[in-house]
N, CA, C and O of each residue as an XYZ file, in Angstrom:
916
protein
N       0.844     -1.200      0.000
C       0.000      0.000      0.000
C       0.877      1.247      0.000
O       1.917      1.287      0.657
N       0.446      2.261     -0.741
C       1.215      3.487     -0.843
C       1.292      4.203      0.497
O       0.278      4.347      1.179
N       2.475      4.650      0.880
C       2.616      5.411      2.110
C       1.959      6.773      1.958
O       1.961      7.366      0.880
N       1.390      7.262      3.075
C       0.722      8.552      3.036
C       1.742      9.675      2.929
O       2.803      9.630      3.552
N       1.407     10.676      2.137
C       2.273     11.826      1.969
C       1.805     12.976      2.843
O       1.008     12.777      3.760
N       2.290     14.167      2.569
C       1.862     15.338      3.333
C       0.402     15.669      3.061
O      -0.192     15.147      2.117
N      -0.168     16.525      3.877
C      -1.578     16.879      3.761
C      -1.860     17.576      2.428
O      -1.154     18.511      2.050
N      -2.887     17.120      1.724
C      -3.336     17.768      0.492
C      -4.590     18.598      0.761
O      -4.715     19.727      0.287
N      -5.514     18.021      1.529
C      -6.762     18.705      1.873
C      -6.889     18.819      3.378
O      -6.700     17.843      4.104
N      -7.211     20.017      3.841
C      -7.524     20.235      5.248
C      -8.786     21.084      5.321
O      -8.796     22.246      4.915
N      -9.840     20.489      5.842
C     -11.116     21.186      5.985
C     -11.501     21.207      7.465
O     -11.423     20.192      8.157
N     -11.913     22.374      7.929
C     -12.282     22.519      9.339
C     -13.588     23.287      9.462
O     -13.750     24.369      8.897
N     -14.511     22.707     10.207
C     -15.772     23.380     10.495
C     -16.598     23.729      9.275
O     -17.266     24.763      9.255
N     -16.561     22.874      8.247
C     -17.277     23.174      6.998
C     -18.789     23.005      7.191
O     -19.264     21.946      7.602
N     -19.521     24.058      6.890
C     -20.979     23.987      6.878
C     -21.486     24.398      5.506
O     -20.825     25.139      4.779
N     -22.669     23.906      5.165
C     -23.327     24.313      3.925
C     -24.821     24.362      4.170
O     -25.430     23.384      4.604
N     -25.398     25.511      3.887
C     -26.829     25.706      4.069
C     -27.480     26.093      2.749
O     -26.916     26.857      1.965
N     -28.673     25.557      2.513
C     -29.461     25.902      1.340
C     -30.819     26.434      1.800
O     -31.452     25.861      2.687
N     -31.247     27.509      1.204
C     -32.565     28.055      1.549
C     -33.626     27.486      0.619
O     -33.461     27.480     -0.600
N     -34.720     27.009      1.209
C     -35.883     26.546      0.455
C     -37.094     27.290      0.986
O     -37.714     26.902      1.977
N     -37.408     28.374      0.289
C     -38.496     29.207      0.765
C     -38.133     29.858      2.089
O     -37.132     30.568      2.185
N     -38.939     29.619      3.097
C     -38.689     30.185      4.418
C     -37.789     29.301      5.276
O     -37.320     29.727      6.332
N     -37.551     28.089      4.831
C     -36.764     27.145      5.634
C     -35.309     27.092      5.172
O     -34.981     27.502      4.059
N     -34.444     26.579      6.049
C     -33.025     26.420      5.754
C     -32.652     24.942      5.894
O     -32.924     24.317      6.919
N     -32.028     24.395      4.851
C     -31.562     23.006      4.887
C     -30.085     23.019      5.255
O     -29.274     23.646      4.574
N     -29.743     22.332      6.325
C     -28.353     22.240      6.775
C     -27.729     20.982      6.170
O     -27.809     19.900      6.752
N     -27.108     21.131      5.001
C     -26.558     19.976      4.288
C     -25.295     19.449      4.951
O     -25.083     18.238      5.018
N     -24.453     20.357      5.443
C     -23.239     19.977      6.157
C     -23.201     20.734      7.480
O     -23.515     21.923      7.541
N     -22.809     20.022      8.543
C     -22.864     20.603      9.878
C     -21.509     20.478     10.581
O     -21.342     19.654     11.480
N     -20.556     21.296     10.167
C     -19.272     21.333     10.858
C     -18.366     20.149     10.564
O     -18.015     19.387     11.465
N     -17.993     19.998      9.306
C     -17.164     18.856      8.887
C     -15.684     19.186      9.042
O     -15.219     20.221      8.564
N     -14.951     18.310      9.708
C     -13.496     18.371      9.786
C     -12.935     17.198      8.990
O     -13.374     16.062      9.170
N     -11.966     17.465      8.110
C     -11.417     16.392      7.280
C      -9.991     16.705      6.879
O      -9.650     17.847      6.571
N      -9.166     15.678      6.889
C      -7.804     15.784      6.367
C      -7.571     14.639      5.404
O      -7.866     13.485      5.714
N      -7.041     14.963      4.230
C      -6.722     13.954      3.225
C      -5.281     14.148      2.799
O      -4.902     15.223      2.333
N      -4.482     13.112      2.958
C      -3.065     13.192      2.624
C      -2.840     12.877      1.151
O      -3.664     12.223      0.512
N      -1.725     13.344      0.625
C      -1.343     12.972     -0.737
C      -1.186     11.450     -0.817
O      -0.677     10.816      0.107
N      -1.627     10.887     -1.921
C      -1.548      9.442     -2.188
C      -2.455      8.620     -1.285
O      -2.219      7.426     -1.099
N      -3.493      9.240     -0.718
C      -4.450      8.527      0.116
C      -5.705      8.213     -0.696
O      -6.069      8.958     -1.606
N      -6.361      7.105     -0.359
C      -7.603      6.687     -1.005
C      -8.683      6.660      0.061
O      -8.698      5.778      0.920
N      -9.596      7.639      0.002
C     -10.648      7.795      1.008
C     -12.005      7.523      0.386
O     -12.295      7.981     -0.719
N     -12.836      6.772      1.102
C     -14.239      6.618      0.735
C     -15.085      7.419      1.714
O     -14.851      7.387      2.922
N     -16.066      8.134      1.187
C     -17.035      8.843      2.016
C     -18.373      8.139      1.811
O     -18.944      8.178      0.721
N     -18.868      7.494      2.870
C     -20.036      6.635      2.735
C     -21.178      7.147      3.596
O     -20.973      7.614      4.717
N     -22.378      7.051      3.056
C     -23.562      7.453      3.800
C     -24.788      7.294      2.939
O     -24.672      7.142      1.723
N     -25.972      7.327      3.544
C     -27.206      7.193      2.772
C     -27.489      8.436      1.944
O     -26.837      9.465      2.119
N     -28.455      8.343      1.049
C     -28.875      9.486      0.250
C     -29.340     10.607      1.171
O     -30.089     10.378      2.121
N     -28.879     11.830      0.872
C     -29.269     12.968      1.686
C     -28.402     13.211      2.897
O     -28.706     14.085      3.710
N     -27.321     12.452      3.036
C     -26.461     12.600      4.215
C     -25.460     13.738      4.080
O     -24.818     14.114      5.061
N     -25.316     14.293      2.876
C     -24.411     15.415      2.670
C     -23.116     15.070      1.966
O     -22.283     15.948      1.745
N     -22.931     13.809      1.609
C     -21.645     13.391      1.046
C     -21.386     14.005     -0.337
O     -20.252     14.378     -0.637
N     -22.413     14.113     -1.177
C     -22.213     14.729     -2.493
C     -21.985     16.237     -2.377
O     -21.229     16.819     -3.155
N     -22.642     16.859     -1.407
C     -22.401     18.285     -1.157
C     -20.947     18.500     -0.768
O     -20.305     19.449     -1.219
N     -20.436     17.611      0.070
C     -19.024     17.699      0.460
C     -18.120     17.571     -0.763
O     -17.154     18.320     -0.906
N     -18.434     16.619     -1.647
C     -17.616     16.420     -2.844
C     -17.601     17.682     -3.703
O     -16.560     18.053     -4.246
N     -18.741     18.333     -3.824
C     -18.816     19.564     -4.620
C     -17.958     20.665     -4.007
O     -17.350     21.454     -4.730
N     -17.908     20.723     -2.686
C     -17.068     21.728     -2.027
C     -15.591     21.371     -2.186
O     -14.771     22.241     -2.480
N     -15.250     20.101     -1.993
C     -13.856     19.683     -2.169
C     -13.400     19.922     -3.605
O     -12.231     20.224     -3.848
N     -14.330     19.787     -4.562
C     -14.001     19.982     -5.976
C     -14.115     21.420     -6.441
O     -14.002     21.702     -7.634
N     -14.338     22.335     -5.501
C     -14.432     23.769     -5.824
C     -15.580     24.070     -6.779
O     -15.528     25.044     -7.529
N     -16.620     23.231     -6.752
C     -17.818     23.478     -7.534
C     -18.804     24.347     -6.757
O     -19.636     25.035     -7.348
N     -18.703     24.311     -5.438
C     -19.516     25.141     -4.570
C     -18.633     25.675     -3.444
O     -17.608     25.083     -3.106
N     -19.045     26.796     -2.874
C     -18.352     27.340     -1.715
C     -19.129     26.971     -0.454
O     -20.360     26.967     -0.467
N     -18.428     26.664      0.629
C     -19.143     26.380      1.878
C     -19.762     27.646      2.455
O     -19.340     28.756      2.130
N     -20.757     27.476      3.305
C     -21.360     28.613      3.987
C     -20.396     29.179      5.020
O     -20.308     30.393      5.200
N     -19.673     28.290      5.698
C     -18.658     28.717      6.661
C     -17.637     27.612      6.832
O     -17.837     26.486      6.378
N     -16.529     27.951      7.499
C     -15.459     26.985      7.725
C     -14.195     27.359      6.976
O     -14.136     28.395      6.313
N     -13.187     26.511      7.083
C     -11.909     26.720      6.414
C     -11.604     25.521      5.523
O     -11.819     24.372      5.910
N     -11.097     25.805      4.321
C     -10.745     24.733      3.390
C      -9.441     25.090      2.689
O      -9.366     26.067      1.943
N      -8.414     24.281      2.942
C      -7.115     24.447      2.305
C      -6.893     23.287      1.339
O      -7.030     22.124      1.718
N      -6.556     23.601      0.108
C      -6.258     22.596     -0.911
C      -4.847     22.830     -1.407
O      -4.579     23.810     -2.102
N      -3.948     21.934     -1.053
C      -2.559     22.084     -1.471
C      -1.951     23.392     -1.020
O      -1.143     23.983     -1.737
N      -2.330     23.854      0.169
C      -1.784     25.089      0.715
C      -2.527     26.339      0.307
O      -2.215     27.425      0.794
N      -3.527     26.211     -0.597
C      -4.311     27.361     -1.051
C      -5.591     27.466     -0.234
O      -6.303     26.479     -0.051
N      -5.880     28.679      0.258
C      -7.130     28.928      0.965
C      -8.238     29.093     -0.070
O      -8.355     30.141     -0.705
N      -9.048     28.052     -0.233
C     -10.073     28.033     -1.276
C     -11.118     29.118     -1.045
O     -11.642     29.686     -2.003
N     -11.424     29.409      0.218
C     -12.469     30.388      0.507
C     -12.066     31.799      0.100
O     -12.927     32.654     -0.108
N     -10.770     32.047     -0.014
C     -10.298     33.372     -0.415
C     -10.017     33.472     -1.903
O      -9.669     34.545     -2.396
N     -10.163     32.361     -2.627
C      -9.869     32.341     -4.065
C     -11.006     32.979     -4.852
O     -12.173     32.870     -4.475
N     -10.656     33.646     -5.950
C     -11.658     34.230     -6.838
C     -12.304     33.127     -7.678
O     -11.799     32.006     -7.736
N     -13.423     33.454     -8.327
C     -14.077     32.483     -9.209
C     -13.134     32.036    -10.328
O     -13.139     30.869    -10.718
N     -12.331     32.961    -10.840
C     -11.374     32.625    -11.897
C     -10.314     31.658    -11.376
O      -9.932     30.717    -12.071
N      -9.842     31.891    -10.156
C      -8.847     30.999     -9.565
C      -9.438     29.614     -9.332
O      -8.770     28.605     -9.553
N     -10.687     29.567     -8.887
C     -11.341     28.277     -8.660
C     -11.516     27.526     -9.978
O     -11.359     26.306    -10.027
N     -11.838     28.245    -11.031
C     -11.979     27.632    -12.345
C     -10.658     27.013    -12.788
O     -10.635     25.914    -13.343
N      -9.562     27.719    -12.542
C      -8.239     27.199    -12.903
C      -7.900     25.966    -12.072
O      -7.321     25.012    -12.590
N      -8.257     25.977    -10.783
C      -7.997     24.833     -9.917
C      -8.751     23.609    -10.426
O      -8.188     22.517    -10.506
N     -10.016     23.790    -10.767
C     -10.815     22.669    -11.267
C     -10.228     22.099    -12.555
O     -10.217     20.884    -12.752
N      -9.748     22.968    -13.420
C      -9.242     22.537    -14.724
C      -7.874     21.873    -14.635
O      -7.550     21.019    -15.461
N      -7.070     22.250    -13.650
C      -5.681     21.792    -13.628
C      -5.331     20.866    -12.468
O      -4.327     20.157    -12.535
N      -6.133     20.857    -11.410
C      -5.731     20.121    -10.205
C      -6.723     19.064     -9.760
O      -6.412     18.257     -8.884
N      -7.918     19.053    -10.352
C      -8.961     18.132     -9.891
C      -9.497     17.321    -11.063
O      -9.916     17.882    -12.076
N      -9.482     16.009    -10.920
C     -10.064     15.122    -11.917
C     -11.398     14.593    -11.404
O     -11.450     13.979    -10.339
N     -12.474     14.825    -12.149
C     -13.816     14.426    -11.724
C     -14.256     13.154    -12.452
O     -14.046     13.009    -13.657
N     -14.872     12.232    -11.697
C     -15.480     11.035    -12.276
C     -16.883     10.932    -11.693
O     -17.048     10.840    -10.477
N     -17.907     10.946    -12.570
C     -19.291     10.961    -12.107
C     -20.007      9.650    -12.436
O     -19.586      8.888    -13.307
N     -21.090      9.417    -11.720
C     -21.887      8.216    -11.924
C     -22.416      8.121    -13.348
O     -22.507      7.031    -13.913
N     -22.767      9.274    -13.927
C     -23.389      9.294    -15.260
C     -22.378      9.511    -16.391
O     -22.768      9.793    -17.524
N     -21.090      9.383    -16.089
C     -19.994      9.444    -17.058
C     -19.728     10.841    -17.616
O     -18.571     11.244    -17.740
N     -20.794     11.593    -17.956
C     -20.670     12.966    -18.472
C     -19.776     13.056    -19.713
O     -18.955     13.965    -19.829
N     -19.943     12.113    -20.627
C     -19.217     12.156    -21.896
C     -20.022     12.934    -22.931
O     -21.249     13.000    -22.852
N     -19.332     13.518    -23.892
C     -19.992     14.246    -24.980
C     -20.334     13.240    -26.083
O     -19.428     12.640    -26.661
N     -21.619     13.045    -26.386
C     -22.044     11.962    -27.283
C     -21.410     11.976    -28.665
O     -21.113     10.915    -29.214
N     -21.193     13.166    -29.242
C     -20.700     13.213    -30.633
C     -19.174     13.181    -30.725
O     -18.619     13.249    -31.822
N     -18.496     13.079    -29.585
C     -17.035     12.982    -29.589
C     -16.598     11.547    -29.324
O     -17.247     10.825    -28.567
N     -15.496     11.136    -29.947
C     -14.986      9.782    -29.704
C     -14.165      9.755    -28.421
O     -14.024     10.774    -27.746
N     -13.626      8.588    -28.088
C     -12.886      8.420    -26.830
C     -11.733      9.412    -26.731
O     -11.572     10.093    -25.718
N     -10.935      9.487    -27.792
C      -9.785     10.399    -27.768
C     -10.237     11.835    -27.541
O      -9.649     12.551    -26.730
N     -11.274     12.260    -28.249
C     -11.732     13.651    -28.156
C     -12.327     13.957    -26.787
O     -12.172     15.069    -26.283
N     -13.014     12.976    -26.174
C     -13.560     13.192    -24.836
C     -12.448     13.348    -23.804
O     -12.535     14.190    -22.910
N     -11.414     12.540    -23.933
C     -10.294     12.627    -22.991
C      -9.509     13.922    -23.205
O      -8.905     14.453    -22.273
N      -9.526     14.415    -24.423
C      -8.804     15.631    -24.778
C      -9.507     16.905    -24.272
O      -8.884     17.964    -24.198
N     -10.779     16.806    -23.929
C     -11.586     17.986    -23.586
C     -10.973     18.905    -22.519
O     -11.011     20.123    -22.693
N     -10.413     18.377    -21.427
C      -9.879     19.279    -20.400
C      -8.761     20.197    -20.898
O      -8.437     21.189    -20.246
N      -8.178     19.874    -22.040
C      -7.051     20.663    -22.553
C      -7.502     21.743    -23.551
O      -6.681     22.403    -24.188
N      -8.826     21.903    -23.669
C      -9.361     22.816    -24.681
C      -8.784     24.219    -24.560
O      -8.480     24.867    -25.561
N      -8.637     24.680    -23.316
C      -8.120     26.039    -23.103
C      -6.785     26.034    -22.359
O      -6.428     27.010    -21.699
N      -6.053     24.925    -22.472
C      -4.780     24.818    -21.758
C      -3.656     25.467    -22.554
O      -3.804     25.784    -23.734
N      -2.539     25.654    -21.882
C      -1.379     26.277    -22.529
C      -0.382     25.237    -23.047
O       0.681     25.592    -23.557
N      -0.725     23.959    -22.914
C       0.170     22.920    -23.406
C       0.217     22.916    -24.931
O      -0.769     23.249    -25.589
N       1.366     22.537    -25.488
C       1.438     22.433    -26.944
C       0.767     21.136    -27.398
O       0.505     20.245    -26.590
N       0.497     21.043    -28.685
C      -0.277     19.923    -29.225
C       0.376     18.575    -28.947
O      -0.313     17.594    -28.666
N       1.707     18.523    -29.025
C       2.405     17.261    -28.808
C       2.270     16.792    -27.364
O       2.083     15.602    -27.112
N       2.364     17.726    -26.411
C       2.213     17.395    -24.997
C       0.803     16.897    -24.712
O       0.614     15.932    -23.971
N      -0.186     17.558    -25.305
C      -1.575     17.148    -25.113
C      -1.800     15.738    -25.659
O      -2.405     14.897    -24.994
N      -1.312     15.488    -26.869
C      -1.478     14.168    -27.483
C      -0.833     13.091    -26.625
O      -1.407     12.018    -26.445
N       0.352     13.364    -26.096
C       1.058     12.392    -25.269
C       0.271     12.075    -23.997
O       0.143     10.916    -23.603
N      -0.250     13.122    -23.366
C      -1.002     12.919    -22.120
C      -2.302     12.160    -22.373
O      -2.670     11.271    -21.605
N      -2.993     12.516    -23.454
C      -4.255     11.848    -23.769
C      -4.034     10.369    -24.064
O      -4.743      9.517    -23.529
N      -3.063     10.062    -24.907
C      -2.799      8.661    -25.269
C      -2.307      7.860    -24.071
O      -2.651      6.687    -23.925
N      -1.513      8.480    -23.218
C      -1.028      7.808    -22.019
C      -2.188      7.467    -21.081
O      -2.239      6.372    -20.522
N      -3.113      8.405    -20.912
C      -4.261      8.171    -20.037
C      -5.160      7.068    -20.593
O      -5.640      6.218    -19.842
N      -5.387      7.081    -21.894
C      -6.229      6.060    -22.522
C      -5.583      4.686    -22.385
O      -6.271      3.692    -22.150
N      -4.281      4.634    -22.530
C      -3.571      3.365    -22.369
C      -3.695      2.840    -20.942
O      -3.860      1.638    -20.737
N      -3.616      3.732    -19.955
C      -3.678      3.318    -18.547
C      -5.017      2.685    -18.200
O      -5.081      1.828    -17.319
N      -6.086      3.090    -18.876
C      -7.396      2.507    -18.577
C      -7.763      1.388    -19.541
O      -8.869      0.852    -19.474
N      -6.851      1.029    -20.435
C      -7.045     -0.128    -21.297
C      -7.997      0.075    -22.464
O      -8.728     -0.845    -22.832
N      -8.000      1.281    -23.056
C      -8.916      1.555    -24.162
C      -8.198      1.887    -25.471
O      -8.748      2.588    -26.320
N      -6.988      1.394    -25.632
C      -6.216      1.679    -26.847
C      -6.959      1.301    -28.129
O      -6.815      1.963    -29.157
N      -7.746      0.241    -28.061
C      -8.431     -0.252    -29.255
C      -9.751      0.470    -29.511
O     -10.439      0.164    -30.485
N     -10.116      1.422    -28.652
C     -11.427      2.075    -28.758
C     -11.306      3.582    -29.002
O     -12.271      4.317    -28.796
N     -10.153      4.040    -29.429
C      -9.881      5.467    -29.580
C     -10.940      6.212    -30.380
O     -11.331      7.319    -30.008
N     -11.402      5.624    -31.460
C     -12.301      6.319    -32.386
C     -13.774      5.966    -32.177
O     -14.619      6.300    -33.007
N     -14.076      5.298    -31.079
C     -15.456      4.933    -30.785
C     -16.138      6.038    -29.983
O     -15.542      6.632    -29.084
N     -17.393      6.301    -30.326
C     -18.184      7.273    -29.583
C     -18.894      6.580    -28.426
O     -18.999      5.353    -28.416
N     -19.387      7.349    -27.445
C     -20.017      6.742    -26.265
C     -21.103      5.718    -26.586
O     -21.200      4.700    -25.902
N     -21.918      5.963    -27.607
C     -22.999      5.036    -27.951
C     -22.467      3.674    -28.393
O     -23.201      2.686    -28.394
N     -21.185      3.626    -28.768
C     -20.571      2.376    -29.228
C     -19.793      1.679    -28.116
O     -19.138      0.665    -28.355
N     -19.865      2.225    -26.896
C     -19.107      1.689    -25.772
C     -20.035      1.035    -24.751
O     -21.210      1.387    -24.646
N     -19.494      0.088    -24.009
C     -20.227     -0.477    -22.877
C     -20.179      0.514    -21.713
O     -19.432      1.492    -21.756
N     -20.972      0.261    -20.682
C     -20.954      1.125    -19.507
C     -19.576      1.203    -18.876
O     -19.123      2.278    -18.483
N     -18.914      0.063    -18.781
C     -17.569      0.050    -18.212
C     -16.582      0.834    -19.044
O     -15.714      1.523    -18.508
N     -16.715      0.729    -20.367
C     -15.816      1.474    -21.249
C     -16.079      2.977    -21.161
O     -15.147      3.777    -21.246
N     -17.340      3.359    -20.994
C     -17.639      4.777    -20.824
C     -17.030      5.312    -19.529
O     -16.492      6.419    -19.503
N     -17.117      4.525    -18.459
C     -16.522      4.988    -17.207
C     -15.002      5.003    -17.291
O     -14.367      5.878    -16.703
N     -14.413      4.070    -17.999
C     -12.962      4.101    -18.204
C     -12.551      5.354    -18.986
O     -11.514      5.958    -18.708
N     -13.370      5.732    -19.957
C     -13.098      6.962    -20.709
C     -13.148      8.162    -19.775
O     -12.300      9.050    -19.850
N     -14.148      8.186    -18.890
C     -14.272      9.279    -17.933
C     -13.069      9.324    -16.987
O     -12.591     10.404    -16.639
N     -12.588      8.162    -16.577
C     -11.413      8.108    -15.704
C     -10.174      8.598    -16.449
O      -9.352      9.328    -15.895
N     -10.052      8.184    -17.722
C      -8.916      8.656    -18.534
C      -8.939     10.168    -18.652
O      -7.896     10.815    -18.555
N     -10.119     10.738    -18.861
C     -10.253     12.196    -18.943
C      -9.820     12.855    -17.634
O      -9.196     13.916    -17.639
N     -10.158     12.212    -16.509
C      -9.806     12.764    -15.197
C      -8.308     12.734    -14.944
O      -7.752     13.682    -14.390
N      -7.644     11.639    -15.352
C      -6.224     11.495    -15.014
C      -5.300     12.122    -16.057
O      -4.108     12.288    -15.798
N      -5.827     12.472    -17.233
C      -4.978     13.014    -18.296
C      -4.315     14.324    -17.881
O      -3.195     14.613    -18.303
N      -4.996     15.114    -17.061
C      -4.430     16.398    -16.628
C      -3.422     16.227    -15.497
O      -2.820     17.197    -15.037
N      -3.238     14.959    -15.046
C      -2.350     14.656    -13.915
C      -2.746     15.489    -12.696
O      -1.970     16.309    -12.205
N      -3.981     15.256    -12.216
C      -4.533     16.088    -11.151
C      -3.901     15.804     -9.796
O      -3.292     14.756     -9.581
N      -4.058     16.760     -8.890
C      -3.616     16.548     -7.512
C      -4.527     15.549     -6.818
O      -4.086     14.808     -5.940
N      -5.814     15.527     -7.214
C      -6.775     14.619     -6.591
C      -7.831     14.206     -7.605
O      -8.207     14.985     -8.481
N      -8.306     12.964     -7.475
C      -9.436     12.460     -8.250
C     -10.636     12.404     -7.322
O     -10.569     11.798     -6.252
N     -11.735     13.033     -7.725
C     -12.982     13.001     -6.969
C     -13.993     12.168     -7.743
O     -14.351     12.504     -8.872
N     -14.447     11.092     -7.138
C     -15.358     10.164     -7.811
C     -16.683     10.099     -7.059
O     -16.712      9.782     -5.870
N     -17.783     10.403     -7.757
C     -19.110     10.416     -7.151
C     -19.900      9.198     -7.634
O     -20.363      9.158     -8.774
N     -20.049      8.199     -6.745
C     -20.748      6.949     -7.066
C     -20.283      6.392     -8.421
O     -21.114      6.189     -9.306
N     -18.985      6.142     -8.605
C     -18.464      5.787     -9.937
C     -18.953      4.450    -10.476
O     -18.818      4.182    -11.670
N     -19.522      3.602     -9.612
C     -20.036      2.312    -10.093
C     -21.561      2.265    -10.055
O     -22.153      1.207    -10.268
N     -22.197      3.396     -9.788
C     -23.646      3.425     -9.585
C     -24.464      2.993    -10.785
O     -25.566      2.472    -10.617
N     -23.952      3.196    -11.999
C     -24.689      2.826    -13.216
C     -24.141      1.568    -13.877
O     -24.411      1.309    -15.050
N     -23.372      0.789    -13.124
C     -22.715     -0.394    -13.688
C     -23.179     -1.660    -12.986
O     -23.569     -1.625    -11.819
N     -23.135     -2.779    -13.703
C     -23.422     -4.052    -13.054
C     -22.274     -4.413    -12.131
O     -21.216     -3.785    -12.181
N     -22.470     -5.417    -11.287
C     -21.500     -5.717    -10.232
C     -20.136     -6.110    -10.779
O     -19.112     -5.696    -10.236
N     -20.106     -6.902    -11.843
C     -18.818     -7.336    -12.393
C     -18.054     -6.165    -13.010
O     -16.846     -6.036    -12.810
N     -18.757     -5.312    -13.760
C     -18.113     -4.147    -14.359
C     -17.682     -3.166    -13.274
O     -16.613     -2.561    -13.358
N     -18.525     -3.015    -12.256
C     -18.172     -2.152    -11.126
C     -16.894     -2.613    -10.455
O     -16.059     -1.797    -10.064
N     -16.741     -3.919    -10.323
C     -15.527     -4.467     -9.731
C     -14.304     -4.116    -10.571
O     -13.248     -3.799    -10.024
N     -14.438     -4.170    -11.880
C     -13.330     -3.802    -12.768
C     -12.932     -2.338    -12.573
O     -11.746     -2.006    -12.556
N     -13.933     -1.469    -12.428
C     -13.654     -0.036    -12.246
C     -12.988      0.206    -10.894
O     -12.054      1.002    -10.804
N     -13.451     -0.463     -9.853
C     -12.857     -0.299     -8.524
C     -11.428     -0.816     -8.501
O     -10.561     -0.234     -7.849
N     -11.184     -1.910     -9.215
C      -9.823     -2.442     -9.317
C      -8.916     -1.440    -10.031
O      -7.743     -1.298     -9.687
N      -9.469     -0.750    -11.025
C      -8.701      0.284    -11.728
C      -8.368      1.436    -10.781
O      -7.245      1.940    -10.789
N      -9.337      1.852     -9.969
C      -9.060      2.904     -8.987
C      -7.954      2.475     -8.025
O      -7.079      3.267     -7.675
N      -8.005      1.217     -7.603
C      -6.955      0.710     -6.712
C      -5.588      0.782     -7.371
O      -4.602      1.152     -6.735
N      -5.533      0.427     -8.653
C      -4.266      0.475     -9.377
C      -3.762      1.914     -9.480
O      -2.571      2.165     -9.297
N      -4.652      2.854     -9.768
C      -4.262      4.262     -9.827
C      -3.725      4.720     -8.483
O      -2.741      5.457     -8.413
N      -4.379      4.278     -7.416
C      -3.913      4.632     -6.078
C      -2.532      4.050     -5.803
O      -1.668      4.731     -5.251
N      -2.325      2.804     -6.182
C      -1.014      2.174     -5.993
C       0.070      2.917     -6.760
O       1.237      2.910     -6.367
N      -0.322      3.559     -7.855
C       0.632      4.342     -8.653
C       0.821      5.757     -8.106
O       1.569      6.555     -8.672
N       0.132      6.065     -6.990
C       0.357      7.351     -6.320
C      -0.782      8.344     -6.364
O      -0.648      9.452     -5.844
N      -1.914      7.975     -6.977
C      -3.038      8.910     -7.083
C      -3.706      9.131     -5.735
O      -3.798      8.218     -4.914
N      -4.175     10.366     -5.519
C      -4.986     10.700     -4.356
C      -6.440     10.659     -4.789
O      -6.813     11.305     -5.769
N      -7.275      9.899     -4.063
C      -8.657      9.673     -4.488
C      -9.611      9.873     -3.318
O      -9.366      9.376     -2.218
N     -10.697     10.600     -3.558
C     -11.818     10.665     -2.623
C     -13.047     10.172     -3.373
O     -13.410     10.729     -4.409
N     -13.685      9.131     -2.855
C     -14.787      8.473     -3.565
C     -16.046      8.464     -2.713
O     -16.037      8.011     -1.568
N     -17.128      8.972     -3.287
C     -18.430      8.985     -2.634
C     -19.173      7.694     -2.951
O     -19.194      7.258     -4.102
N     -19.784      7.077     -1.938
C     -20.554      5.866     -2.181
C     -21.557      5.649     -1.045
O     -21.391      6.175      0.055
N     -22.587      4.874     -1.330
C     -23.518      4.448     -0.278
C     -23.340      2.958      0.000
O     -24.036      2.384      0.837
N     -22.396      2.338     -0.713
C     -22.218      0.884     -0.706
C     -20.971      0.502      0.090
O     -19.865      0.943     -0.219
N     -21.165     -0.317      1.109
C     -20.039     -0.720      1.957
C     -19.002     -1.532      1.187
O     -17.805     -1.421      1.453
N     -19.453     -2.341      0.241
C     -18.514     -3.134     -0.560
C     -17.629     -2.229     -1.404
O     -16.424     -2.459     -1.510
N     -18.216     -1.208     -2.001
C     -17.436     -0.249     -2.790
C     -16.437      0.468     -1.886
O     -15.273      0.638     -2.252
N     -16.889      0.884     -0.715
C     -16.021      1.608      0.218
C     -14.837      0.763      0.677
O     -13.787      1.302      1.026
N     -15.001     -0.551      0.678
C     -13.934     -1.431      1.166
C     -12.692     -1.399      0.290
O     -11.635     -1.872      0.709
N     -12.794     -0.852     -0.916
C     -11.640     -0.762     -1.809
C     -10.721      0.396     -1.417
O      -9.576      0.452     -1.867
N     -11.204      1.315     -0.588
C     -10.406      2.460     -0.158
C      -9.562      2.104      1.059
O      -9.775      1.078      1.705
N      -8.593      2.977      1.359
C      -7.762      2.794      2.549
C      -8.553      2.998      3.825
O      -8.421      2.238      4.784
N      -9.377      4.031      3.824
C     -10.198      4.309      4.999
C     -11.536      4.860      4.550
O     -11.679      5.340      3.426
N     -12.522      4.787      5.443
C     -13.872      5.228      5.125
C     -14.374      6.189      6.194
O     -14.303      5.904      7.390
N     -14.880      7.329      5.744
C     -15.539      8.279      6.631
C     -17.042      8.110      6.455
O     -17.557      8.153      5.337
N     -17.741      7.917      7.576
C     -19.177      7.674      7.549
C     -19.938      8.975      7.785
O     -19.644      9.721      8.719
N     -20.921      9.233      6.923
C     -21.731     10.445      7.009
C     -23.166     10.109      7.395
O     -23.718      9.088      6.983
N     -23.756     10.995      8.197
C     -25.169     10.885      8.535
C     -25.686     12.261      8.905
O     -25.112     12.927      9.767
N     -26.755     12.695      8.271
C     -27.399     13.975      8.579
C     -26.437     15.144      8.552
O     -26.482     16.022      9.413
N     -25.549     15.147      7.538
C     -24.635     16.275      7.369
C     -23.447     16.291      8.302
O     -22.725     17.285      8.381
N     -23.239     15.183      9.015
C     -22.120     15.126      9.968
C     -21.257     13.907      9.677
O     -21.729     12.891      9.167
N     -19.979     14.037     10.016
C     -19.068     12.887      9.992
C     -19.211     12.174     11.327
O     -18.841     12.721     12.366
N     -19.752     10.944     11.308
C     -20.023     10.253     12.559
C     -18.955      9.235     12.944
O     -18.895      8.796     14.093
N     -18.103      8.856     11.969
C     -17.047      7.885     12.295
C     -16.090      7.767     11.126
O     -16.453      8.068      9.989
N     -14.865      7.330     11.401
C     -13.892      7.008     10.376
C     -13.320      5.643     10.693
O     -12.844      5.406     11.803
N     -13.366      4.734      9.709
C     -12.925      3.358      9.940
C     -11.886      2.953      8.901
O     -11.391      1.826      8.929
């Protein structure tokens, strides 16, 4: 197992509130979390427990209502929207349950998408894209569009897109939720391999079996972290 590195994420007292008419929904209630470089964390809890809200905050997709969040030494709460956009594009690889692939683009083009506005030259981009596709085992599917892929192949494409930018962290939201058990196992095994190669991963799940593939699991209930195992 990969040894833990220095702290990558430090979150303290994170809260998130949403207003619905006259009422206030407390999605997160004072979350403290530390994630080290090269660590594989599962965040597990039932629907509505706040785990996806946490993922959105860790991924700089939303700002917390209060608390402190440091990502790689950067105070996220003090960052501008432009800075957050740059962080998402260059430091965070997202993998979603629904794959989020562009239907009219082939595998290569979907993996290439994060580099659309990058400063890398064409040769560097091509090298990174092909390397990522090779790592997920899709060399023979480069020119296939999502409709021509199986569910597992679509998720592998999404993972390749996430790792092509060589992110500081991979955030995965129910990555096996739309897959059968055997294909889900293949995807989880791939995540384990990425972790063994040094990737930092935070994975949201409601499934204890899925969570067992991570190094440790933080349990969520009613917007709170109730245990870490």
